[in-house]
KEMI-778624 format. One line per 4 residues: number of its first residue (from 1); their letters; for each residue x, y, z of N, C-alpha, C, O. Coordinates in steps of 0.1 Angstrom, whole numbers. Example, Ala and Ser with C-alpha at 12.3 -4.5 7.8 and 13.67 -1.06 7.14 Angstrom:
1	AS	132 -57 78 123 -45 78 132 -33 78 142 -33 85 | 128 -22 71 137 -11 71 129 0 79 134 11 80 .
//
This chain:
1	MSDR	11 -10 0 -3 -4 -1 8 11 0 9 18 10 | 16 14 -13 23 26 -16 15 41 -11 19 51 -5 | 1 35 -19 -5 50 -18 -13 52 -10 -22 44 -7 | -10 63 -6 -18 74 5 -31 71 7 -38 72 -4 .
5	IYFD	-39 65 20 -54 72 18 -62 81 24 -64 79 36 | -67 90 18 -71 102 24 -80 103 29 -90 98 22 | -83 107 39 -101 100 50 -100 110 58 -103 108 70 | -95 125 54 -100 132 61 -101 145 57 -95 156 60 .
9	NAAT	-112 142 49 -117 158 41 -124 168 48 -129 177 41 | -126 168 66 -135 175 71 -125 186 75 -128 198 77 | -110 178 77 -99 189 79 -95 200 68 -94 212 68 | -93 191 58 -95 202 44 -93 188 29 -94 176 30 .
13	TSLD	-90 193 20 -98 187 9 -91 189 -5 -93 200 -10 | -85 181 -11 -75 184 -22 -83 196 -31 -96 197 -31 | -74 206 -40 -77 214 -45 -82 205 -61 -78 194 -64 | -90 213 -69 -102 206 -76 -97 211 -88 -100 223 -91 .
17	KEVL	-89 204 -97 -86 208 -112 -93 222 -119 -87 229 -127 | -104 223 -115 -112 232 -123 -107 246 -118 -102 256 -124 | -111 241 -105 -107 256 -93 -96 262 -99 -97 273 -106 | -82 254 -96 -70 259 -99 -66 265 -114 -57 274 -115 .
21	DAMM	-72 262 -124 -78 264 -141 -86 279 -138 -82 290 -143 | -95 279 -129 -99 293 -126 -89 303 -121 -87 314 -127 | -84 298 -110 -73 306 -102 -63 310 -114 -59 322 -115 | -58 302 -121 -43 307 -126 -40 319 -135 -29 322 -138 .
25	PYLT	-51 326 -141 -48 338 -146 -47 347 -135 -41 358 -137 | -51 345 -126 -50 360 -116 -39 355 -107 -37 363 -98 | -33 344 -107 -18 347 -102 -3 349 -115 9 350 -114 | -10 349 -124 1 350 -135 -2 366 -144 6 376 -142 .
29	SHFG	-15 367 -154 -9 376 -161 -24 391 -156 -25 403 -159 | -31 383 -150 -42 396 -140 -39 393 -128 -44 387 -119 | -27 401 -130 -20 408 -112 -20 419 -109 -14 423 -99 | -31 428 -118 -34 447 -111 -43 447 -97 -52 439 -94 .
33	NPSS	-39 455 -90 -44 459 -76 -61 460 -78 -64 467 -88 | -69 454 -72 -82 457 -74 -87 474 -70 -97 479 -75 | -80 479 -63 -80 493 -59 -79 504 -69 -86 514 -69 | -68 501 -80 -65 510 -91 -70 511 -101 -69 500 -106 .
37	IYSY	-75 520 -109 -82 525 -115 -78 524 -131 -84 529 -140 | -68 517 -131 -65 517 -146 -72 501 -147 -80 496 -139 | -67 497 -161 -74 484 -173 -74 474 -156 -82 471 -147 | -57 469 -159 -53 458 -149 -60 461 -134 -59 451 -127 .
41	GRET	-66 469 -128 -71 469 -117 -85 466 -118 -91 460 -109 | -91 472 -130 -104 468 -134 -110 454 -140 -122 450 -141 | -100 450 -142 -105 437 -144 -103 424 -135 -106 413 -137 | -95 429 -124 -92 422 -112 -104 427 -103 -111 418 -99 .
45	RMAI	-108 441 -100 -121 442 -95 -132 432 -100 -138 425 -92 | -134 431 -115 -142 428 -121 -146 416 -114 -158 413 -112 | -138 410 -112 -133 391 -111 -139 392 -96 -149 385 -94 | -135 399 -85 -140 398 -71 -152 401 -75 -158 390 -75 .
49	ENAR	-165 416 -80 -176 413 -82 -186 404 -85 -197 402 -80 | -178 398 -96 -184 384 -105 -186 371 -93 -196 365 -90 | -170 370 -90 -175 360 -74 -185 362 -64 -191 352 -58 | -186 375 -61 -192 381 -52 -212 375 -57 -219 370 -49 .
53	KSVA	-215 378 -70 -227 374 -72 -229 363 -72 -240 359 -69 | -216 351 -78 -219 337 -78 -220 332 -65 -224 320 -64 | -215 339 -54 -220 327 -42 -232 337 -38 -240 332 -31 | -233 348 -41 -245 353 -37 -260 343 -39 -269 338 -33 .
57	KILH	-256 344 -51 -268 336 -59 -270 319 -54 -280 314 -49 | -260 315 -56 -261 299 -47 -263 298 -32 -263 287 -26 | -264 310 -26 -267 311 -18 -282 319 -8 -287 321 3 | -283 319 -25 -298 328 -24 -295 338 -13 -300 338 -2 .
61	AHPA	-286 347 -17 -283 360 -3 -280 375 -18 -278 375 -30 | -280 380 -11 -280 397 -19 -261 398 -20 -255 395 -11 | -255 403 -33 -246 403 -33 -238 412 -19 -228 408 -13 | -246 423 -17 -239 435 -7 -240 423 6 -234 426 16 .
65	EIFF	-245 414 5 -247 405 20 -235 400 25 -232 399 37 | -224 395 12 -216 382 12 -196 393 11 -190 402 4 | -195 386 19 -178 396 25 -170 384 24 -171 372 26 | -157 393 17 -148 372 13 -138 382 31 -136 393 36 .
69	TSGG	-136 368 34 -122 370 45 -111 358 44 -108 352 34 | -105 356 54 -95 346 50 -98 332 55 -90 323 58 | -113 332 54 -117 317 62 -128 322 73 -133 333 77 | -128 307 77 -141 304 90 -135 310 101 -143 314 110 .
73	TEST	-125 310 104 -120 311 115 -120 328 120 -124 331 131 | -116 337 110 -115 353 110 -135 357 110 -140 367 115 | -140 350 104 -157 350 96 -158 351 114 -155 358 123 | -161 341 113 -164 338 135 -163 350 141 -172 358 144 .
77	NTAI	-147 350 145 -144 360 150 -150 373 146 -151 379 157 | -154 380 138 -158 388 136 -169 396 137 -171 408 138 | -179 381 135 -196 382 137 -197 383 152 -205 389 158 | -186 375 159 -190 373 174 -187 388 180 -196 396 183 .
81	NASI	-175 391 182 -171 406 187 -179 413 181 -185 419 190 | -185 416 168 -199 427 165 -211 425 171 -218 434 176 | -214 413 170 -228 412 184 -224 419 192 -230 429 193 | -210 418 204 -215 422 213 -206 438 214 -210 447 222 .
85	NDLG	-196 441 206 -194 455 201 -202 466 201 -202 476 208 | -210 460 185 -224 467 184 -234 466 178 -239 474 170 | -238 455 182 -253 453 182 -256 451 201 -266 444 204 | -252 454 206 -256 457 220 -260 440 225 -271 439 230 .
89	CKHI	-254 429 224 -256 419 232 -247 416 239 -236 416 233 | -248 413 250 -242 412 270 -250 395 274 -254 393 285 | -250 387 265 -253 370 270 -249 365 260 -251 373 251 | -243 354 256 -237 343 246 -244 335 251 -247 336 263 .
93	ISSA	-250 322 239 -256 313 245 -250 308 236 -251 314 225 | -242 294 239 -234 288 230 -234 275 231 -244 271 236 | -224 264 228 -224 249 231 -211 244 236 -203 253 237 | -207 234 238 -193 230 248 -190 219 235 -183 210 237 .
97	IEHH	-196 221 223 -193 212 211 -188 217 198 -184 212 188 | -190 232 204 -185 243 194 -170 244 190 -161 244 199 | -167 246 176 -149 245 167 -146 261 180 -151 272 185 | -133 253 180 -123 266 189 -123 283 177 -116 293 179 .
101	ATLH	-128 281 172 -128 294 168 -142 300 177 -143 311 184 | -152 290 174 -160 301 184 -160 299 197 -168 305 203 | -152 290 205 -157 286 219 -141 293 228 -142 296 240 | -130 295 220 -123 304 224 -124 317 225 -119 323 235 .
105	TVEH	-131 326 212 -134 339 213 -148 340 223 -154 351 227 | -151 330 226 -163 333 233 -161 333 248 -167 341 255 | -152 323 254 -143 325 267 -134 333 265 -129 335 276 | -130 340 256 -118 353 257 -127 365 263 -122 370 273 .
109	LHCG	-140 370 258 -148 378 261 -159 379 273 -165 388 279 | -158 361 275 -163 363 288 -156 366 299 -161 371 309 | -140 361 297 -132 360 310 -131 374 307 -136 380 316 | -126 382 296 -128 392 302 -139 406 305 -139 418 304 .
113	GEVK	-148 397 309 -160 399 323 -167 411 309 -171 422 313 | -167 410 300 -174 417 288 -190 411 286 -198 419 281 | -195 395 289 -206 389 284 -210 380 293 -202 372 299 | -225 380 296 -225 365 303 -222 356 295 -218 358 284 .
117	LSNV	-221 345 300 -223 329 288 -226 318 293 -222 315 304 | -235 308 286 -242 299 288 -238 288 280 -233 293 270 | -237 278 280 -238 265 272 -253 260 276 -258 257 286 | -256 259 262 -271 254 260 -274 235 263 -269 228 253 .
121	KLLP	-277 231 269 -274 212 270 -274 205 257 -277 208 245 | -272 198 261 -270 182 247 -279 176 247 -286 176 258 | -284 169 237 -296 158 244 -285 145 244 -274 148 240 | -287 133 248 -280 122 250 -275 119 233 -264 114 231 .
125	DGHV	-283 122 224 -273 116 212 -266 127 207 -261 125 196 | -264 140 215 -252 152 211 -261 161 204 -255 172 201 | -276 162 198 -277 173 195 -282 181 205 -285 178 216 | -285 195 198 -284 206 209 -299 202 217 -307 196 211 .
129	DLED	-303 208 233 -315 202 234 -321 219 234 -319 228 242 | -331 220 221 -339 232 220 -347 235 227 -347 248 226 | -358 232 236 -361 233 249 -352 244 257 -355 256 259 | -340 237 261 -331 246 271 -328 257 264 -325 267 270 .
133	LEKL	-328 256 249 -320 269 246 -330 281 244 -327 293 242 | -348 273 246 -356 284 249 -356 287 262 -360 298 263 | -354 282 270 -357 285 289 -347 294 289 -350 304 296 | -333 295 282 -322 302 286 -327 319 277 -327 330 283 .
137	LSES	-331 316 264 -335 327 259 -345 334 266 -345 347 267 | -353 328 270 -366 333 276 -364 338 291 -373 345 295 | -353 336 299 -350 339 313 -334 349 309 -326 349 318 | -331 354 302 -321 361 298 -329 376 297 -339 380 291 .
141	EEKC	-317 384 310 -325 400 312 -318 405 300 -322 414 294 | -307 399 298 -298 412 285 -304 402 274 -310 391 275 | -298 409 262 -296 406 250 -290 395 244 -279 395 249 | -290 385 237 -288 378 233 -276 374 223 -278 380 212 .
145	LVTL	-264 367 222 -261 365 210 -260 349 207 -250 343 208 | -271 342 204 -273 328 201 -259 321 190 -263 321 178 | -247 317 193 -238 311 186 -239 297 183 -232 292 192 | -243 287 175 -242 270 174 -238 273 163 -238 284 158 .
149	MHAN	-232 259 159 -227 253 143 -241 249 139 -251 248 146 | -239 248 125 -245 242 116 -244 228 117 -254 220 119 | -232 223 116 -231 210 119 -211 207 124 -200 212 119 | -215 195 139 -202 200 140 -191 190 132 -194 179 128 .
153	NETG	-180 197 130 -168 193 123 -167 177 130 -165 170 120 | -167 169 141 -158 164 145 -171 143 143 -168 131 139 | -186 151 148 -192 143 151 -204 141 137 -209 130 132 | -208 153 133 -215 156 123 -232 157 126 -243 156 120 .
157	HILN	-230 159 134 -242 166 142 -248 179 130 -241 186 123 | -263 178 129 -264 185 125 -280 195 128 -291 191 125 | -278 207 133 -284 218 139 -295 218 131 -294 220 119 | -308 214 138 -319 221 127 -321 238 126 -333 242 128 .
161	IHAV	-312 248 122 -310 261 117 -323 269 114 -322 281 112 | -333 264 113 -346 274 108 -348 273 129 -346 283 137 | -352 260 133 -361 259 144 -349 274 155 -355 282 163 | -337 274 154 -329 280 163 -328 293 158 -323 302 165 .
165	GNLC	-332 296 144 -332 311 142 -350 316 145 -354 327 145 | -355 307 146 -370 309 153 -372 314 161 -377 326 159 | -367 308 175 -361 308 187 -358 326 187 -365 335 192 | -346 326 180 -335 334 183 -350 351 182 -354 359 190 .
169	KKYN	-354 349 165 -363 363 163 -373 363 175 -374 374 181 | -380 354 179 -392 350 190 -392 362 199 -402 370 201 | -371 362 205 -366 366 220 -355 374 213 -344 375 219 | -357 381 202 -351 388 198 -335 388 199 -329 398 201 .
173	AIFH	-330 377 197 -316 376 201 -312 376 182 -319 373 173 | -295 383 183 -290 382 170 -281 365 173 -276 360 183 | -283 360 159 -283 339 156 -272 345 146 -272 353 137 | -261 335 154 -245 331 144 -242 320 145 -239 314 155 .
177	SDTV	-245 315 128 -242 302 129 -228 297 122 -227 302 110 | -216 286 127 -207 283 118 -213 278 111 -222 273 116 | -213 276 97 -219 271 87 -201 262 83 -203 255 74 | -190 263 86 -184 262 76 -176 248 70 -167 246 62 .
181	QTVG	-186 236 79 -186 217 71 -202 221 60 -208 212 57 | -204 228 58 -222 229 57 -218 237 44 -215 229 35 | -218 250 41 -216 254 33 -209 247 23 -201 240 27 | -212 248 7 -204 241 -4 -207 222 -2 -203 215 -10 .
185	HFPF	-214 218 9 -223 205 10 -233 204 13 -237 194 18 | -245 217 10 -257 214 12 -261 228 9 -257 239 13 | -272 225 0 -283 237 -4 -288 252 5 -295 252 15 | -285 262 0 -288 273 13 -298 278 6 -301 280 -6 .
189	DLRN	-303 282 18 -316 295 13 -317 309 22 -325 313 30 | -308 313 20 -304 325 30 -317 339 31 -318 347 40 | -323 338 22 -333 351 21 -345 347 28 -354 356 29 | -347 330 34 -359 322 42 -354 319 48 -359 308 52 .
193	TPVH	-343 323 57 -331 311 69 -334 325 81 -332 336 78 | -336 322 89 -336 333 100 -324 332 106 -323 323 115 | -311 342 100 -301 343 106 -289 352 100 -288 354 88 | -283 355 109 -278 372 112 -266 367 101 -265 371 89 .
197	FITG	-258 360 107 -244 358 104 -241 341 100 -241 332 109 | -239 339 85 -228 323 85 -217 327 78 -215 337 71 | -207 315 82 -196 318 75 -191 304 66 -198 293 66 | -180 306 60 -179 294 50 -161 297 46 -155 307 48 .
201	ASHK	-157 285 41 -144 285 42 -142 274 28 -149 264 27 | -135 276 21 -136 269 8 -128 255 7 -134 245 3 | -113 255 12 -106 246 20 -118 232 21 -113 221 19 | -131 232 23 -137 222 29 -140 219 14 -138 208 10 .
205	FHGP	-144 226 7 -150 221 -6 -145 220 -18 -150 222 -29 | -129 217 -14 -123 214 -28 -122 227 -34 -124 229 -46 | -118 237 -27 -116 250 -33 -100 255 -26 -94 246 -20 | -94 265 -26 -80 267 -21 -82 273 -5 -94 276 -1 .
209	KGIG	-71 275 3 -72 278 20 -70 285 15 -67 287 4 | -74 295 32 -69 310 34 -81 315 25 -76 326 22 | -91 315 21 -102 322 16 -116 321 22 -118 309 17 | -124 323 27 -135 325 31 -145 333 30 -143 344 24 .
213	ILYI	-161 330 37 -169 340 31 -177 346 49 -176 339 58 | -182 355 49 -190 357 62 -202 369 53 -200 379 47 | -214 361 57 -226 367 53 -234 372 65 -238 365 74 | -237 391 65 -239 395 74 -251 398 67 -251 408 60 .
217	NENV	-263 392 68 -277 401 69 -279 415 70 -275 423 78 | -289 419 57 -282 434 52 -296 444 63 -302 455 64 | -296 433 70 -307 446 81 -291 448 98 -291 452 109 | -284 442 89 -278 440 104 -262 452 103 -252 449 97 .
221	KIKP	-264 459 108 -250 469 106 -240 471 117 -242 477 128 | -229 465 113 -220 464 123 -204 471 118 -202 471 105 | -195 474 126 -181 486 125 -171 470 118 -172 458 119 | -162 480 112 -151 464 103 -147 460 116 -148 465 127 .
225	FING	-139 449 111 -132 439 123 -116 447 120 -110 452 129 | -110 447 103 -99 452 105 -103 462 97 -112 460 89 | -93 476 99 -89 491 97 -78 491 91 -68 484 93 | -82 505 77 -72 506 73 -71 507 57 -61 509 50 .
229	GAQE	-80 504 54 -85 507 41 -102 506 34 -110 500 42 | -107 509 26 -122 508 19 -122 493 18 -134 490 21 | -115 481 16 -119 473 7 -134 464 12 -140 468 22 | -138 452 6 -149 451 9 -155 462 16 -154 464 28 .
233	RNMR	-162 471 5 -172 479 10 -168 484 24 -177 483 33 | -156 488 28 -153 493 44 -154 486 54 -155 491 65 | -155 470 49 -157 462 60 -147 452 66 -147 445 76 | -136 457 52 -121 444 56 -109 449 49 -106 444 38 .
237	AGTE	-102 460 57 -95 464 50 -82 457 48 -78 448 56 | -76 460 36 -64 449 35 -68 447 18 -79 445 14 | -55 449 11 -56 441 -5 -59 428 -5 -52 419 0 | -75 429 -15 -81 414 -17 -74 401 -15 -62 402 -15 .
241	NVYG	-80 389 -14 -70 381 -19 -76 377 -35 -88 375 -37 | -69 376 -42 -79 380 -55 -82 359 -61 -91 351 -62 | -68 361 -63 -75 347 -67 -79 332 -59 -82 321 -63 | -77 336 -46 -84 331 -34 -97 332 -38 -102 321 -42 .
245	IVGF	-106 345 -40 -119 350 -42 -124 341 -53 -133 333 -50 | -118 341 -65 -122 339 -76 -122 323 -76 -132 319 -82 | -113 312 -70 -112 299 -63 -122 296 -59 -129 287 -63 | -127 310 -44 -140 302 -36 -154 303 -47 -165 298 -46 .
249	AKAL	-149 310 -52 -168 312 -61 -168 300 -71 -178 294 -73 | -157 295 -77 -153 285 -89 -157 272 -79 -167 265 -83 | -151 267 -63 -156 256 -59 -170 258 -55 -174 247 -52 | -177 265 -54 -185 265 -49 -200 266 -63 -210 260 -65 .
253	ELAA	-195 273 -69 -203 266 -82 -199 250 -87 -206 243 -96 | -193 247 -84 -190 230 -90 -197 224 -79 -207 216 -82 | -194 226 -66 -200 223 -52 -217 224 -57 -224 214 -57 | -219 229 -58 -239 233 -65 -241 224 -73 -247 214 -68 .
257	ANYE	-237 226 -87 -237 219 -96 -239 205 -99 -247 199 -106 | -226 202 -88 -228 183 -86 -236 178 -72 -236 166 -69 | -243 188 -64 -246 182 -51 -252 171 -49 -248 163 -41 | -263 169 -57 -271 155 -60 -263 142 -56 -262 135 -46 .
261	KDSA	-256 144 -71 -248 133 -76 -235 128 -63 -232 117 -59 | -230 143 -61 -220 141 -51 -220 130 -36 -215 120 -32 | -229 141 -33 -237 136 -19 -239 128 -19 -235 121 -10 | -249 119 -29 -256 106 -29 -243 95 -27 -242 86 -18 .
265	YIKS	-231 98 -39 -221 86 -40 -214 90 -23 -214 82 -14 | -208 103 -21 -202 99 -5 -212 92 5 -209 83 13 | -223 99 3 -233 91 20 -228 75 16 -222 68 23 | -231 72 2 -230 54 2 -215 48 11 -213 38 19 .
269	LKVY	-205 61 7 -189 53 13 -194 52 23 -197 41 26 | -198 62 34 -200 62 42 -206 54 53 -202 52 65 | -221 45 44 -227 39 48 -221 26 47 -225 16 54 | -211 23 35 -208 10 31 -194 10 48 -191 0 54 .
273	MMEQ	-190 19 50 -180 16 59 -188 11 76 -183 4 83 | -202 18 78 -203 17 89 -206 3 92 -206 -1 104 | -212 -9 76 -217 -18 79 -206 -28 74 -210 -39 74 | -195 -25 69 -179 -34 71 -172 -35 84 -163 -42 88 .
277	LQKK	-180 -23 91 -164 -21 102 -176 -28 113 -170 -37 120 | -191 -27 116 -198 -37 125 -196 -50 119 -194 -59 126 | -197 -51 108 -196 -65 104 -181 -67 107 -179 -78 102 | -171 -64 111 -158 -74 110 -150 -66 128 -139 -69 132 .
281	IKNI	-158 -58 133 -152 -57 141 -160 -56 158 -168 -47 160 | -155 -66 170 -166 -63 177 -168 -51 184 -158 -44 183 | -178 -46 193 -179 -35 202 -175 -23 200 -172 -16 210 | -175 -20 187 -175 -8 177 -188 -1 177 -198 -7 173 .
285	SFNG	-188 15 182 -199 23 184 -195 37 176 -185 45 176 | -207 37 168 -204 56 163 -208 67 172 -218 64 179 | -204 77 173 -207 91 176 -217 95 167 -218 93 155 | -224 100 175 -234 111 170 -245 107 165 -248 96 169 .
289	DPLG	-255 113 156 -263 104 145 -258 102 134 -257 111 126 | -256 89 131 -245 91 117 -256 91 108 -256 98 98 | -267 83 111 -279 80 100 -287 87 100 -294 90 90 | -290 93 113 -303 109 108 -296 120 104 -288 120 94 .
293	ESLY	-301 132 111 -294 149 113 -276 149 113 -269 155 121 | -273 141 103 -255 142 103 -251 143 88 -258 140 78 | -239 147 89 -233 150 77 -230 136 67 -230 125 74 | -229 136 55 -231 129 51 -214 122 45 -211 112 38 .
297	TVLS	-203 137 51 -190 133 48 -183 127 59 -172 120 58 | -190 130 74 -184 124 83 -185 109 92 -195 108 100 | -179 102 92 -182 90 102 -171 92 116 -159 91 116 | -178 94 127 -169 94 140 -168 80 148 -174 79 159 .
301	VSFP	-160 70 143 -161 57 150 -148 55 167 -136 57 169 | -158 50 176 -154 47 187 -147 31 191 -153 20 191 | -139 32 193 -132 15 191 -127 14 205 -126 24 211 | -125 1 211 -123 -4 227 -111 -2 226 -104 -6 217 .
305	KTEK	-109 6 240 -95 9 238 -86 2 240 -88 0 252 | -76 -5 237 -63 -11 244 -54 -10 240 -53 0 233 | -44 -19 240 -26 -13 238 -25 -8 228 -21 3 225 | -32 -21 218 -32 -15 201 -39 -4 195 -41 4 187 .
309	SEMI	-42 -10 203 -57 8 198 -58 20 200 -64 28 192 | -50 23 214 -45 37 217 -35 43 206 -32 55 202 | -28 28 201 -20 37 189 -25 39 173 -18 41 163 | -38 37 173 -38 35 161 -42 45 151 -45 40 140 .
313	LFNL	-42 62 152 -37 70 143 -28 71 143 -26 75 132 | -12 69 153 -2 68 141 -1 55 139 -3 56 151 | 0 43 136 -7 29 130 -7 36 116 2 37 107 | -24 39 115 -31 44 106 -20 55 95 -21 54 83 .
317	DINH	-11 65 101 -3 67 95 9 63 86 12 67 74 | 16 55 96 27 45 94 17 37 82 26 33 75 | 7 34 77 2 31 68 -3 35 59 -11 28 53 | 0 47 55 -5 56 49 -21 60 45 -27 61 34 .
321	ICAS	-24 63 58 -40 62 58 -42 79 70 -38 82 81 | -48 84 62 -51 99 70 -65 98 70 -74 97 62 | -65 98 89 -77 101 99 -73 111 105 -64 119 104 | -84 111 116 -80 122 128 -88 117 137 -97 109 135 .
325	GGSA	-84 123 152 -87 118 163 -101 125 168 -112 122 172 | -94 138 166 -107 148 165 -108 152 157 -113 147 147 | -103 171 157 -104 180 145 -87 181 143 -78 177 150 | -86 187 131 -78 185 127 -68 198 139 -56 198 142 .
329	CTSG	-74 202 142 -70 219 144 -60 220 159 -51 228 163 | -68 202 165 -55 201 177 -53 187 175 -55 180 185 | -48 181 160 -40 172 162 -30 174 166 -30 186 171 | -16 166 167 -2 168 169 -4 175 186 6 171 193 .
333	ADQG	-12 181 192 -13 178 207 -25 174 206 -36 178 202 | -20 161 214 -32 150 214 -37 150 228 -34 141 235 | -45 163 233 -55 165 242 -67 158 246 -73 159 257 | -68 150 234 -84 142 234 -93 154 228 -90 166 229 .
337	SHVI	-101 151 223 -114 161 219 -127 165 232 -134 160 240 | -124 175 227 -138 184 239 -148 182 233 -157 181 242 | -153 180 220 -167 175 214 -165 162 221 -169 162 232 | -159 153 217 -161 138 221 -164 138 236 -172 131 242 .
341	RAIN	-158 148 242 -158 144 255 -173 147 262 -179 142 271 | -175 161 251 -190 163 260 -200 154 252 -211 158 255 | -199 146 244 -209 136 241 -208 127 243 -219 121 246 | -197 120 243 -191 109 250 -184 104 260 -180 93 256 .
345	NNPN	-181 106 270 -170 102 279 -167 94 281 -163 94 292 | -167 81 275 -160 70 282 -144 68 279 -141 66 267 | -136 69 287 -124 67 289 -120 52 283 -108 51 285 | -124 44 280 -124 32 272 -131 29 258 -136 19 252 .
349	QVTV	-128 43 257 -130 40 238 -120 52 232 -119 64 236 | -113 46 219 -107 55 213 -114 58 202 -119 49 196 | -118 75 194 -123 74 185 -116 85 178 -109 95 181 | -121 79 162 -112 78 148 -123 86 141 -135 82 142 .
353	RFSF	-120 98 134 -128 103 122 -126 103 112 -120 112 107 | -131 96 106 -135 96 89 -138 108 84 -145 115 91 | -135 113 71 -145 123 64 -138 118 50 -126 116 48 | -148 117 40 -152 117 30 -153 127 16 -156 139 18 .
357	SKYN	-150 124 3 -149 133 -4 -157 120 -18 -160 108 -20 | -157 135 -25 -160 127 -41 -150 119 -47 -153 111 -56 | -135 121 -42 -125 116 -49 -122 101 -40 -114 93 -43 | -129 102 -31 -122 87 -21 -132 75 -28 -141 79 -34 .
361	TKDE	-130 59 -28 -136 51 -37 -139 40 -22 -136 43 -10 | -145 28 -27 -152 17 -22 -135 9 -13 -132 6 -2 | -129 9 -30 -118 4 -25 -110 8 -11 -107 2 -1 | -110 21 -14 -101 25 -4 -109 25 13 -105 28 24 .
365	VDAV	-122 20 9 -127 20 23 -121 2 23 -111 0 29 | -127 -7 19 -121 -19 25 -103 -20 25 -97 -28 32 | -101 -16 20 -82 -14 26 -79 -13 42 -73 -19 50 | -89 2 41 -90 6 56 -96 -2 68 -92 -2 80 .
369	VEKL	-107 -8 62 -113 -17 73 -104 -27 74 -102 -28 86 | -97 -35 68 -89 -45 65 -78 -43 73 -73 -52 79 | -74 -27 73 -64 -23 80 -66 -23 91 -58 -31 96 | -74 -18 97 -79 -15 108 -87 -25 120 -89 -23 132 .
373	VELV	-91 -35 113 -89 -53 118 -79 -56 124 -80 -61 136 | -62 -53 112 -54 -61 118 -54 -50 132 -56 -56 142 | -54 -38 133 -47 -29 142 -60 -30 154 -55 -28 165 | -70 -32 154 -74 -36 163 -77 -48 167 -82 -50 178 .
//
């Protein structure tokens, strides 16, 4: 097995050839600064605005609601900080299973004494307890920011974004959802979704790294997070990442065009892997709600803890198989996963996340399952 098997697509995906082709001119001949007034600058300015229109159209938003950023983390930081500094939120309602971009940001604000922080309860299956959310909203004396991720990057849990948005509307709360795992993987209709802020990052759907979006509902007025220039309609200073923006739009166009086909295929790989693992390994369990409200790209597997299985990630790596323990952002520092701790705090289990893309195959699943049987 000399070829690498890549089952860590929730961390990042490979760049689609068509996306690279769309980006190339902006890395070579179309190098003008979009803020310059001559034709070289105008062609890159056009590229940015066409990308914005394309992204807005696919997400059913208005182009003026789409802002390009460096990725999901910056977008989330911008939305959360603006909610506190500009929109008057004094109480944040979040959860224990958020991505660190959210978790660390709300903890930072809370520790600075600027806001009250509440974590919504999770149901036994790991989904957010909507009754508890309503209780927190109804009892809050201050204006709330609700920040809950649309889909969890480790377990795949999907939030009912409409139900949460409607609760926020009812209690006049601001709603930010980290949609990094779902933009590019599911259709969005933002005109008919009660949400103030959502985020996206193209490297999760075969686009380049270092480029993301922040959707800001047109009824929300906030101040810039980064100052020093008039770019992004005065909202984000700094020369635009033109080839990244072009790549983001192209990747989203391809994802939207092929959604039916790709999602069905990727889900079939996930289900097939579940079946094979259950068949061949005893006492295995799956985290989250894998066949219910769940990402079709992510399979979180708990193996019984033994001396052999504790080393499972290293052994997979030695065998050229890429998977992750929790999320990519914490690998290296192996402290275990805060998400798995929150929903399945079983010290006798070892969790591995496998995440799939359109480029994976059934043969790869067979090879990985075979290897896992050997390792466990």
